[in-house]
C-alpha positions in Angstrom: -59.6 6.4 -48.0 -57.6 3.3 -48.9 -56.3 1.8 -45.7 -54.8 -1.6 -46.7 -51.4 0.0 -47.0 -49.2 -1.7 -44.4 -48.3 -4.7 -46.4 -47.4 -2.4 -49.3 -44.5 -0.9 -47.4 -43.0 -4.4 -46.6 -41.5 -4.7 -50.0 -39.5 -1.6 -49.3 -38.9 -2.0 -45.6 -35.4 -1.3 -44.4 -33.1 -2.5 -41.6 -30.1 -0.7 -40.3 -26.7 -2.0 -41.0 -24.5 -2.8 -38.1 -22.6 0.5 -38.5 -25.8 2.4 -39.1 -24.2 4.3 -42.0 -26.8 3.2 -44.5 -30.5 2.5 -44.3 -30.2 -0.8 -46.2 -33.3 -2.4 -47.8 -34.2 -6.0 -47.3 -37.3 -7.3 -49.3 -39.7 -8.8 -46.8 -42.9 -9.0 -48.8 -43.8 -12.3 -47.2 -43.7 -11.0 -43.7 -47.1 -10.3 -42.1 -47.9 -7.2 -40.1 -48.4 -9.4 -37.0 -44.9 -10.9 -37.3 -43.3 -7.5 -38.1 -44.9 -5.9 -35.1 -44.1 -8.6 -32.6 -41.1 -6.8 -31.0 -39.6 -3.4 -30.7 -37.0 -4.4 -33.3 -39.8 -5.3 -35.7 -41.3 -1.9 -35.1 -37.9 -0.3 -35.9 -37.9 -2.2 -39.2 -41.4 -1.0 -40.0 -40.3 2.6 -39.2 -37.4 2.2 -41.6 -39.8 1.0 -44.2 -41.7 4.3 -43.8 -38.5 6.3 -44.1 -37.7 4.3 -47.2 -41.1 5.1 -48.7 -40.2 8.8 -48.4 -37.7 8.5 -51.3 -39.2 5.5 -53.2 -40.3 5.6 -56.8 -44.0 4.8 -57.5 -45.5 4.3 -61.0 -44.5 7.6 -62.6 -41.3 9.5 -63.1 -42.6 12.4 -61.0 -43.5 10.0 -58.1 -40.4 9.8 -56.0 -41.6 10.6 -52.5 -41.0 13.7 -50.4 -38.8 15.5 -52.8 -41.1 15.1 -55.7 -43.7 17.0 -53.7 -41.2 19.7 -52.7 -40.1 20.1 -56.3 -43.7 20.7 -57.4 -44.2 23.3 -54.7 -41.0 25.1 -55.6 -41.9 25.2 -59.3 -45.3 26.8 -58.4 -43.6 29.7 -56.7 -41.3 32.4 -58.1 -37.7 31.5 -57.2 -37.1 28.1 -58.7 -37.8 27.4 -62.4 -36.6 26.1 -65.7 -36.8 28.0 -69.0 -38.1 25.3 -71.3 -40.5 22.4 -71.3 -37.8 19.8 -71.7 -39.3 16.3 -71.2 -42.4 17.8 -69.7 -42.3 16.5 -66.1 -43.6 18.9 -63.5 -44.6 21.4 -66.2 -48.1 21.2 -64.8 -46.8 22.5 -61.5 -44.9 25.4 -63.0 -47.9 26.4 -65.2 -50.4 26.0 -62.3 -52.4 23.3 -64.0 -51.8 20.5 -61.4 -54.3 21.2 -58.7 -57.7 20.0 -60.0 -59.3 17.1 -58.2 -59.1 14.8 -61.3 -55.4 15.2 -61.8 -52.5 12.9 -60.8 -50.5 15.2 -58.6 -53.2 15.8 -56.0 -54.0 12.0 -56.0 -50.4 11.2 -55.5 -49.8 13.6 -52.7 -52.9 12.6 -50.8 -52.2 8.9 -51.1 -48.5 9.2 -50.2 -49.2 11.1 -47.0 -52.1 9.0 -45.8 -50.3 5.8 -46.6 -47.5 6.9 -44.4 -49.9 8.0 -41.7 -51.7 4.6 -41.7 -48.4 2.8 -41.3 -47.4 5.1 -38.4 -50.7 4.5 -36.7 -50.2 0.8 -36.9 -46.9 1.1 -35.2 -48.2 3.4 -32.5 -51.1 1.1 -31.7 -48.8 -1.8 -31.0 -45.6 -0.5 -29.6 -46.5 -0.4 -25.9 -47.3 -4.1 -25.9 -44.2 -5.2 -27.7 -41.2 -7.1 -26.2 -38.4 -4.6 -25.6 -37.1 -2.0 -23.2 -38.9 1.1 -22.2 -36.2 3.2 -23.7 -36.4 1.4 -27.1 -40.2 1.9 -27.1 -39.8 5.6 -26.3 -37.5 6.1 -29.3 -39.9 4.3 -31.6 -42.9 6.3 -30.3 -41.0 9.6 -30.5 -40.1 8.9 -34.1 -43.6 7.8 -35.1 -45.3 10.7 -33.4 -42.9 13.2 -35.0 -43.5 11.7 -38.4 -47.3 11.9 -38.1 -47.0 15.5 -37.0 -44.8 16.2 -40.1 -47.3 14.6 -42.4 -50.3 16.4 -41.1 -48.5 19.7 -41.1 -47.8 19.3 -44.7 -51.2 18.0 -45.6 -53.1 20.9 -44.0 -50.9 23.4 -45.9 -51.4 21.6 -49.2 -55.2 21.3 -49.0 -56.3 24.5 -47.3 -55.2 28.1 -47.1 -52.8 29.2 -44.3 -53.7 28.9 -40.6 -54.2 32.6 -39.7 -57.7 33.7 -40.7 -58.7 30.2 -41.8 -58.8 28.4 -38.4 -62.5 27.4 -38.9 -62.1 26.4 -42.5 -62.2 22.7 -43.5 -58.8 21.1 -43.3 -58.1 17.4 -43.9 -59.4 14.2 -42.3 -57.6 13.1 -39.2 -56.9 9.4 -38.5 -54.9 8.4 -35.4 -56.0 4.8 -35.0 -55.0 1.7 -37.0 -57.0 1.5 -40.2 -58.5 -1.3 -42.3 -60.7 -1.5 -45.4 -63.6 -1.4 -43.0 -62.6 1.8 -41.2 -65.3 4.5 -41.6 -64.0 7.4 -43.6 -63.6 10.6 -41.7 -64.9 14.0 -42.5 -62.6 17.0 -42.9 -61.5 18.4 -39.5 -61.1 22.1 -39.3 -57.7 23.7 -39.8 -57.6 24.5 -36.1 -58.2 20.8 -35.3 -55.5 19.6 -37.6 -53.0 22.0 -36.1 -54.1 20.9 -32.6 -53.4 17.3 -33.6 -49.9 18.4 -34.9 -49.2 20.1 -31.6 -50.4 17.1 -29.6 -48.2 14.7 -31.5 -45.2 17.0 -31.1 -45.8 17.4 -27.4 -46.1 13.6 -27.1 -43.0 13.0 -29.2 -41.0 15.5 -27.2 -42.1 13.7 -24.0 -41.0 10.3 -25.4 -37.5 11.6 -26.3 -37.2 13.3 -22.9 -37.4 9.8 -21.4 -34.1 8.9 -23.2 -32.0 12.0 -22.9 -28.9 10.1 -23.9 -30.4 9.1 -27.2 -28.8 10.5 -30.3 -29.9 10.2 -33.9 -28.8 6.7 -35.1 -29.3 7.5 -38.8 -29.7 10.7 -40.7 -33.1 9.6 -41.9 -34.5 9.2 -38.4 -36.6 11.7 -36.5 -35.1 12.6 -33.1 -35.7 15.3 -30.5 -34.0 18.0 -32.7 -36.2 17.2 -35.6 -39.3 17.4 -33.4 -38.2 20.8 -32.2 -37.7 21.9 -35.8 -41.2 20.7 -36.8 -42.7 22.6 -33.8 -40.8 25.7 -34.9 -42.2 25.5 -38.4 -45.8 25.0 -37.1 -45.4 28.0 -34.7 -44.1 30.2 -37.5 -47.1 29.4 -39.6 -49.4 30.3 -36.7 -47.6 33.6 -35.9 -46.6 32.2 -32.5 -43.4 34.0 -32.5 -42.0 33.2 -29.1 -42.6 29.5 -29.5 -41.1 29.6 -33.0 -37.9 31.4 -31.8 -37.6 29.1 -28.8 -37.9 25.8 -30.6 -35.9 26.9 -33.6 -33.1 27.7 -31.2 -33.4 24.4 -29.5 -33.3 22.6 -32.8 -30.1 24.1 -34.0 -28.3 24.2 -30.6 -24.9 22.6 -30.9 -25.1 22.2 -34.6 -22.7 24.2 -36.7 -23.8 26.0 -39.8 -22.5 24.7 -43.1 -19.4 26.6 -44.1 -19.2 28.1 -47.6 -17.1 25.1 -48.7 -19.7 22.7 -47.3 -22.6 24.6 -48.9 -20.9 24.6 -52.3 -20.1 20.9 -52.1 -23.2 19.6 -53.9 -25.8 19.5 -51.1 -26.0 15.8 -51.1 -24.5 14.7 -47.8 -26.9 14.2 -44.9 -24.5 15.0 -42.1 -25.0 17.1 -38.9 -21.4 18.1 -39.4 -22.7 20.1 -42.4 -25.7 21.5 -40.7 -28.3 18.9 -41.7 -30.8 18.1 -38.9 -32.7 15.6 -41.0 -32.1 14.1 -44.4 -32.9 10.9 -46.3 -29.8 9.0 -47.1 -30.0 7.5 -50.6 -27.2 5.0 -51.4 -26.4 3.7 -54.8 -28.5 0.6 -54.9 -31.6 2.5 -53.6 -31.4 5.4 -56.0 -34.3 5.8 -58.4 -32.2 7.0 -61.3 -34.1 9.3 -63.6 -37.2 9.4 -61.3 -35.3 11.1 -58.5 -34.6 14.5 -57.0 -31.1 14.8 -58.3 -32.2 13.9 -61.8 -34.3 17.0 -61.8 -32.0 19.4 -59.9 -28.4 18.5 -60.8 -27.6 20.6 -63.8 -24.2 19.0 -64.3 -25.2 15.4 -65.3 -27.4 13.9 -67.9 -30.6 13.6 -65.8 -33.7 15.6 -66.7 -32.1 18.9 -65.4 -28.9 18.4 -67.4 -30.9 17.4 -70.5 -32.8 20.7 -71.0 -34.6 21.4 -67.7 -31.8 23.2 -65.9 -32.9 24.8 -62.7 -32.5 28.6 -62.3 -32.9 31.1 -59.4 -34.9 34.3 -59.5 -32.9 37.0 -61.3 -33.8 39.6 -58.6 -32.1 37.4 -56.0 -29.0 37.0 -58.1 -28.8 40.7 -58.7 -29.0 41.4 -54.9 -26.3 38.9 -53.9 -23.0 40.5 -53.2 -20.1 39.5 -55.4 -18.3 38.1 -52.4 -21.2 35.9 -51.4 -20.0 32.3 -51.8 -23.4 31.2 -53.1 -23.2 33.5 -56.1 -20.3 31.5 -57.4 -22.7 28.6 -58.1 -25.0 30.7 -60.3 -24.4 31.7 -63.9 -24.8 35.3 -64.8 -27.3 37.0 -67.1 -25.0 36.6 -70.2 -24.7 32.8 -69.9 -26.3 30.4 -72.3 -28.6 29.5 -69.5 -28.8 32.6 -67.3 -29.2 32.3 -63.5 -28.7 28.5 -63.5 -28.0 27.6 -59.8 -25.7 24.6 -59.4 -26.6 24.1 -55.7 -27.4 20.4 -56.0 -24.9 17.8 -57.3 -25.3 14.1 -56.6 -22.4 12.4 -54.7 -22.0 9.6 -57.3 -23.2 10.3 -60.9 -22.4 6.6 -61.7 -24.9 5.4 -59.2 -27.2 8.5 -59.0 -26.6 8.5 -55.2 -27.2 11.6 -53.2 -29.1 12.5 -50.0 -32.3 14.4 -49.7 -32.4 17.4 -47.4 -35.5 17.7 -45.1 -34.3 20.1 -42.4 -31.2 22.2 -41.7 -29.8 24.3 -39.0 -29.8 27.3 -41.4 -33.6 27.0 -41.7 -33.9 27.0 -37.9 -31.7 30.1 -37.7 -33.9 31.9 -40.2 -37.0 31.0 -38.3 -35.5 32.2 -35.1 -34.4 35.5 -36.7 -37.8 36.1 -38.3 -39.7 35.3 -35.1 -37.5 37.6 -33.0 -37.9 40.4 -35.5 -41.7 40.0 -35.4 -41.4 40.2 -31.6 -39.6 43.6 -32.0 -36.3 42.1 -30.8 -34.4 43.8 -33.6 -30.9 43.6 -32.2 -31.2 39.9 -31.2 -32.8 39.0 -34.6 -30.1 40.9 -36.5 -27.4 39.2 -34.5 -28.9 35.8 -35.2 -29.1 36.5 -38.9 -25.5 37.7 -38.9 -24.4 34.2 -37.9 -25.5 33.0 -41.3 -24.4 36.0 -43.3 -20.9 35.8 -41.8 -20.4 32.3 -43.3 -21.8 33.2 -46.7 -20.4 36.7 -47.3 -17.9 38.0 -44.8 -18.1 41.5 -46.2 -21.8 41.8 -45.6 -23.1 43.0 -42.2 -26.7 43.2 -41.2 -26.5 44.0 -37.5 -27.7 47.6 -37.9 -30.9 46.6 -39.6 -34.2 47.1 -37.9 -38.0 46.9 -38.6 -39.1 46.4 -42.2 -35.5 46.5 -43.6 -34.5 43.6 -41.2 -37.5 41.5 -42.1 -36.8 42.1 -45.8 -33.2 40.9 -45.4 -34.4 37.8 -43.5 -36.8 37.0 -46.3 -34.0 37.6 -48.9 -31.6 35.3 -47.1 -34.2 32.7 -46.6 -35.1 32.6 -50.3 -31.5 32.2 -51.4 -30.3 29.9 -48.6 -33.3 27.5 -48.8 -33.7 27.6 -52.6 -35.1 24.4 -53.9 -35.9 22.9 -50.4 -39.6 23.3 -50.7 -40.5 26.3 -48.6 -41.2 29.2 -50.9 -44.8 28.5 -51.8 -45.7 27.9 -48.1 -44.0 31.2 -47.2 -46.1 33.1 -49.8 -49.2 31.4 -48.3 -48.4 32.1 -44.7 -47.5 35.7 -45.4 -50.4 36.1 -47.8 -48.2 37.5 -50.5 -49.2 37.3 -54.2 -47.2 35.4 -56.7 -45.1 37.7 -58.9 -42.6 36.1 -61.4 -42.2 39.3 -63.4 -38.6 40.5 -63.7 -37.4 37.2 -62.2 -35.9 35.7 -65.4 -38.8 33.4 -66.1 -39.8 32.6 -69.7 -43.3 34.0 -69.7 -44.4 32.1 -72.8 -43.6 28.8 -71.1 -44.7 29.8 -67.6 -48.1 31.0 -68.6 -48.8 32.2 -65.1 -46.6 35.2 -64.1 -48.8 36.6 -61.4 -51.5 35.2 -59.1 -53.4 36.9 -56.3 -53.6 35.2 -52.9 -56.6 33.1 -52.6 -57.1 32.5 -56.3 -57.4 29.0 -57.7 -54.3 26.8 -57.6 -52.7 28.0 -54.3 -53.8 24.7 -52.7 -54.8 21.4 -54.1 -58.3 20.1 -54.4 -59.1 16.8 -52.6 -58.7 14.0 -55.2 -61.9 13.0 -57.0 -61.3 9.4 -56.2 -61.3 10.3 -52.5 -64.5 12.4 -52.9 -66.2 9.5 -54.6 -65.1 7.0 -51.9 -65.8 9.1 -48.9 -69.4 10.4 -48.5 -68.3 12.4 -45.4 -66.2 14.9 -47.4 
């Protein structure tokens, strides 16, 4: 593991503007770690650098942080695809040829998450001794712990099969202390141990935010108590801990209105809790990464990679099942179009600057977790009523309150696939449910896709640990 990462984020570290509307970037490459972590305010600047790193460009066009990883995962599944090779980026994900230890994607994902973890660990080790109020320290610690839980939750899903049935399998190495080039490399912890660390960080993060009940999210990019609740709901869902999943999903979305049909159809590029977003990376014009960006690959309406031949489409079977009065269907071309089933869900706010925010968590996701968890608990009426909250704002003519059992779970899955299309969950859903990949009858170009079906547990569902890491770490 390469640990000398802290100074690397300083060139991208951010400070909040006085109105906290934008996560502005100030180059501070000449600032040492010791100077930066000399006060709580310095720790806040370091945290902003980590958030900034989550949407920064690095070396290649398909290296643009969190959403680059999410796009690769979506393309590996069955609901999100393009019909032609276009300029070639992410083709390896779509064709299931990106998971080998020697390939770039696994190296990028591994380095990206562990770099962020190393920086979080440096902050957590210092924060208690910094000058500042207890409330300020609690907010910094809550954010840092929440971020670390988020990173490890993603890592363990990317590098090992799902939790249930694989608890004793090797997961990923755990580092929770500050690192240096001399830090001994860790062995792989078990899947259970990684999830235990995720849970411990979430419990600790929740406790920190409980110390400052009046605290509210200062910037859409920031983790707060609601984001921590949401991460806990995700982890519980993966572990089939239905009661916890339902409870924390409900806590995460409490007081947050769902996006109306108008807001949903407005381009999906505004990180605002008024539009149902719990967590989103706000990308302003001078921080956009132009062609190497999420919107370049998903906005079909401008001349990014999507608009220039890699238009993103939705599974034909989902389109066919949507009611004609569903507002989401108006964003999708039909089967007779030049590019059938093209979904114009994502549109950048400013094509001239390539600005647009990146979605990481929404109230709608939490609602769908709550509905699924309650259905799995046999609480059919409650689950159906929760689901109806979403259905009512997408298709007023559709009613799901009479559904029970398998039919209810099927409807929840259908709504989840449409509502969260492109947001990075589908492959993880297939993994946790142990469902095979099946792209047949979905509108895919089989000649381009190459892989149309793949059994659970076959090669490619998870990434191999990078060869460079295997060479550098004798404990793996």
